[in-house]
C-alpha positions, 0 to 999 in steps of 0.5 A, spaced: 499 499 500 504 504 500 509 503 495 506 508 490 509 513 495 515 511 497 517 510 489 515 518 487 519 521 493 524 516 491 524 519 484 523 526 486 529 525 491 535 525 485 532 531 481 532 535 488 539 533 491 542 532 484 542 540 483 542 542 490 550 539 490 551 543 484 549 549 486 553 548 493 560 544 488 559 552 484 558 556 490 565 552 493 569 553 487 567 561 486 568 562 493 575 558 493 577 562 487 575 568 490 579 566 497 586 563 493 588 568 488 586 574 493 581 577 487 578 584 489 571 584 489 571 590 484 573 585 479 569 578 482 566 578 488 566 572 493 559 570 494 558 573 501 559 578 498 553 577 492 549 576 499 551 583 501 549 586 495 542 581 496 541 584 503 542 592 502 538 592 495 532 587 498 527 591 495 529 595 489 532 588 486 525 584 487 522 590 485 526 590 478 525 582 478 518 583 477 519 588 472 524 583 468 518 577 469 513 582 466 517 584 461 519 578 459 512 574 459 508 579 455 514 579 450 514 571 450 506 571 450 506 577 443 512 571 440 508 565 441 501 568 439 505 572 432 510 566 431 504 561 431 500 564 426 505 565 422 508 558 422 501 555 421 501 559 416 507 557 413 505 550 413 497 551 411 501 553 405 507 553 400 507 558 396 507 563 402 513 558 405 517 559 399 515 567 399 516 569 406 521 563 408 527 567 406 526 574 409 525 569 416 532 567 415 535 572 414 531 576 419 533 572 424 541 571 422 541 579 424 544 581 430 539 584 435 543 589 438 546 591 431 538 593 430 539 597 438 540 603 436 535 604 430 530 601 436 533 607 440 530 611 433 524 608 432 521 607 440 525 611 444 526 609 451 522 605 455 517 599 455 516 598 446 524 597 445 524 592 450 518 588 449 520 589 441 528 586 443 525 580 446 520 578 441 525 579 435 530 574 439 525 569 441 520 569 435 524 564 429 524 558 434 517 559 435 515 560 428 520 554 426 518 549 431 510 551 429 512 549 422 516 543 423 511 540 427 504 542 423 509 539 416 511 532 420 504 529 421 505 522 422 504 518 415 498 513 417 494 518 421 494 523 414 492 517 410 486 515 416 484 522 415 483 523 408 480 515 408 475 519 412 473 524 408 475 531 413 475 537 412 481 542 412 480 544 420 478 537 422 483 534 419 487 540 423 483 541 431 484 533 431 489 531 428 495 535 425 496 540 431 495 535 436 501 532 433 505 538 433 504 540 440 510 536 443 514 540 437 511 547 438 513 545 446 520 544 443 520 551 439 518 554 446 522 551 451 527 554 447 525 562 446 522 564 453 529 563 455 531 567 449 526 572 451 529 573 458 536 575 454 532 579 450 529 583 455 535 585 458 539 587 453 533 592 452 533 594 459 540 595 460 540 600 452 534 604 453 530 600 459 527 605 464 527 599 469 528 592 470 535 587 473 539 590 467 537 597 467 541 595 475 546 591 472 548 597 468 547 601 474 551 598 479 556 596 474 558 603 473 559 605 480 563 599 481 557 595 485 559 589 482 556 585 488 549 588 486 551 586 479 552 580 481 546 579 485 542 581 480 545 577 475 544 571 479 535 573 479 536 572 473 538 566 472 534 564 478 528 567 473 530 564 467 529 557 471 522 559 474 520 560 468 523 555 464 520 549 469 513 553 469 513 551 462 515 543 461 510 543 467 505 546 462 507 543 457 506 536 462 499 538 463 497 539 457 500 533 453 500 528 459 500 522 452 506 524 450 509 520 456 505 515 456 507 513 448 513 515 448 520 513 452 521 519 455 521 518 464 
């Protein structure tokens, strides 16, 4: 009767223990490097200095983390909406793909940082250029994963719906989209961390709030510990958002784990 809870605990323990062990090891190496080589705190602060930076600016860091998180989510949602629609259009109509796929590849190849001065001219300072940077960075993987998933419907399913004389909408909603969802989530999980990067780059360039702005301000003042504290918060934010998306994937697609070898 007690096998299921014990089995669950035995699976969860490594999932928690190994990441914690890796974190402890990384912090230990970081601390040892600062002590053994007597590194100047302005160059590389010790973990204790970073903790002090957290303590001194806890309220400010919490507020700016919230601003960065909201900008990341909004930019990501906008890119998902546009990217999925464009991916559907590419998968549904071959001439559309031939017309716009080269332009998408060219746009993705342009370093987004190179557009930063132009975006400042177009949008000025504030939230809009930050969201635009996040959108541009994570847009292409979502388009690509959506189009790839929708054009990779298993042959046996395609034959079955054709034999049943299903309409295009019936085929799309009941066969093509469900079979494409695992691939679409791959693009979402690639795009979400990129959205964080895009937001931070935007905040550094022309933001009026957020952790990127904090990093620029504190590093310019020589307050490296607080800059590192903001970087740590960015890492934590990325991890939390990524695993929340993974949880949504598990809840949305329970049949994937049941029909594959994924554990």
